[in-house]
N, C-alpha and C positions, 0 to 999 in steps of 0.2 A: 503493499499499499505507499502511495505516495506521501508524502511531509505536506503539510500545507505552511507555506511561508507567509509571514505575519504582515501586514504595511509597515512601510517604512517608518522608523522613529526616531526622533531626535539623539544621542548618543549623551549620556549624561556624563561628568569629567572623566571619572573611572575609568568606562570604557573608553572616551576619546586616548586618554593616554593607552591603554592596554592596547587597542588598535594601530597605532600609531608605532608601537614598541613591536608589536605582531609584524605590519609588514618592513620594517626595518631588519626585523631577521628573512623575510620573503629577499629582500634586496639583495642582502647579504651571499646570498647562496648561491652565486655565481665567482666569488670570490671562494668560498671553500670548497667548489668543484676545481677551481685551478689549483689549488693547493694541492688534493687529492689526485691531480693528473700528473702531478711531479714525481708521483712512484707508483702508479697504476694505471692499467690503459684507459683508455676511452669509454671502451662499451663495457669494459669491465667495470669501472667504477660506476658505470647507471647500474648494472646486474646486480652489485651489492648494496648500491642505497636504494633499490626501490624492493629487493627482498626484502632488506631489513623492515623496512616503509609498508609491507605488504603484510607482515606477520605482526607489526605492530597494530596496524588499522583493525584487523582480524581480531586481537584480543580484545582491544574498544567496542569492535561493534557485539562480538558473542556478550559483554558485561553489560552491552546497553541494552541488549538483548533486539538487535536490531534483524529483522529478517532479510534472510539471503537468497531468500526465491524470487525469481523473476516471471514474468508473463510468457504465455506462449506468442511466438515471435519478435519478443524483448532479445533473445541471446544472437541475431543478427545485427541488431543497433551496436550493441556492446560489439560484439564482435568488429561491424568498422570503426565503431570511438576505438576500440584498441590499437588496432591496426595503426590508424592516423597517430596515436598516442606514442606509439611502441618510433616510428618515421624522426614523428617531432621531435623527441629527447633524442633518438640516436644523433640527427642533424644538430641539435642545439649543443650537446656534450662536444662534439666531432669539428663544431665551429670555436667553441667555445677553447680546445686546444691548440688552434692556429691563430687566434685572438687575444687582445687582453680583457682581463675580467669585466673595467669601466666600459669600453668599446660594447661587449658582451650585453650589458644591460641597458646600454641605451636602446639597443636596436631590438632586443627583445620586446623591449616597451614599447613599441611600434605595434603590437598585437592588441591594444585596446580601439587605435584606428582603424587599423585591417576590422575590426569585428563591426565599427561602425558600418562600415563603405559595404560588406557583406549583409549585414542585419537590412540596412535599406532595401536591398532586393529579397532577403530570404524570412524575413519576420515581418507580419503584417503588423500594421501598424508603428512601428521601428523608421520611424523616414528621418532623412539628414536634414537638418535645421540649420541657419545661418551661424548659430553659436555650434555646431558640432564642425562646422566648414573651416571654420576660422580656427578652433582647436588642434583638425587635421594638418591645417595648415603649419600652424605652430609645429606640431609633433614631427612632421616630413620635413621641414625648416633644421630642423636637429639632427634628423640623418646627413640631410649635406653637408652638416658643418663636421659630422664623423667623417665625413670622405674624404674632404679636405682637408685633414687634418695629415700632414706629413711625414712631420717630424718621427723618427725611428721607424719608418712604414716600410713593410715589407711584401712581397706578393702574396704569401703565406696569410700575411693580417688582411688582406683582402678577402682572399678568396674566405677568408674564416667569416669577415664580418656579414657576403653573402648568403652561407650556409645559414646564420643567425637568421635573417633577413627571413630567409624557406620557413624556419623553425618557426620564426611568429605568425606568419603567414598560414601555415599546418594549423599551429592552437588556435589564432581566430578561427577557421574555417570550421574547427571541433566545438571551440566555444558557440557558434552560433548552431551549427547542427544539435549539440544537445541541450541548448535552451529552448530548439522545437521540439522535444520528448522528454524535457524532464518530467511535466506534471507526470506522465506515467511510471515513475521510478522514485524508488529512495535516492538521496542525493549522494551518500556515500558508494553506491554501486558505480556510479562515474568514475570513483576513485581505486575502490581496492580491484576492481575486475579489470580495468586498462593493466593496474601495476603487476598484478598475478601471468595476466598474458603478456607481457614483457619480458619479463623477467628472463627466460628460458634465450628468447631470441637476443636480450643483450649479452649473454654469456656465452651463446654461440657465435656473434660478434665479434666478442675478446677473443676467443680459440680461433678465428678466420684474419682476422686484421690488426688486433693490438697486437702481436709481437709477441713479447715479451707481456703476458698480462699484470703481474706485479712484481716490480723487480725491486722495490724494496718498501718497508712501513716503516714510519717511527710517528710519534706522539702526536705528532702535528697534522699528519693525514690520517691517524685513526678518528682525532678531533673532527674534521673536516668530512670525515664518512658518520660520523654520529650527527654530528651537525646536519647535513643533509639528509638522510635518513630519519632520524629521533623530533631532531626540532622541526624543520620544514615541512617533509611530506608527510608525518604522524601529526606530532601535538600541532603544527601549524595548519592542519587538514582540519583537525577536530577541533580548535579553537576558532577558526574562519566559519567554519560550519554552525556553530554554538550561537556564535556574535550574527552570522546571518539569519538564522531562525529568530531570534527575537526582534531584530532592530533590521533587517531588508538588506537590499543590494543596494537601495542606492545610498543613504547613509555609508554604508561601509566603504563603498566606492569613491568618497570624496577623499579617501586616506591616501587612496594607489600612488599619490605621483609622491609618498617618501624611499618609496621602490628605488629607483632608477639614483634616486638622492645618496642613500644608504649603499647599495652596489658601485657606485661612482666613487665616493669618499671614501670607502674603506678600500677599493680597489688601489688609490693611492697611497694610503696609509699602510695597509699589512701589504703590500703586494709590490711597492714601492712603484707603481706607475706612474706616470708623468700625466701631470693635470695641467694641461695648455688652456691659453685661448679660447682655440676651437672646442676642445671637449667641456668646457665650462658652458660657454655661448651654447653647445648643444643640450647639456643640462639643462640652462636654462630654457629651451625651445621647447622640450619632449615636457618637461614640469609644469609649462605655463600653458600646455598645448591638454593637460591632463587634468588640470585646474579648471580650464576654459570649459570642458566638455562635462565633467563631472560636478564640481560643485551645486549646490542647489540655489538658485535666486530667489532668496526671500522677497517677501512682499509686505511690505510695511502699510500700515493701515493711514488712508488720508488723512494730514490734519483738518479738514472739514470736509467732513462726510456729506455728501452729495448724495441727493435723496431720502435724508431723514428728516424727520420732527426734530428740534432740540430748542 
């Protein structure tokens, strides 16, 4: 039985702080992936992350008495979503192995803008407005600044950037398709089943293409794997879903601008990646575009109400 998402509510101060922290944790995930890739292969890293995360989410679902059952015909929909999820994450990890975490964070945050474009054509009533156009222009202007940045650039960086953009496009397509069919599912199905489906393919990819699947492991790499699998893919999912059920999607999406800020700043701080003027301009454009699209416009009552007896 599907879960009913309540109407959007204003978040209390405590929930604002928690949601901001959660988005910062999500934004830092690219940095954690880069750390793990220093000793573990691209596909092997993804396999370990989602293997651990799927076990953790399964335990949570059992403990909270979630239903694992799906209706007739839903298996094909979940299979499609799982296949796209596997390709999308493969591209994201492969792209990050070839570029910087800060650049990858900015480019993957094009996903909301791709969603806007696709939703206009595939989601009834979800039309592009002037405000959305302005937001998209700002977001894609950020991409221009990323590609204009030539300091330390190599051909691998350029290839990695394009691969991550392809991953963001697939992620957006999956999100739009999920939005069309989610009413008939328990939302956690869209997390657990794609994870379980993807793990064998990630390990197969690691065996075929990673060369050495695990070259070495130290405390830093282990910490990054724990972060990816338990903090973002497990705890992050449970926390985000709990907030979604309580406050609604519109309220939560007002905070996703924190993700690229977190990823870019931590990429510079933790990994020592260069914070050039063009990267900072790209960050400003992407964050501004997200804010323009997602922040709610508050309507204030007129000072002198019209049409009322005073």
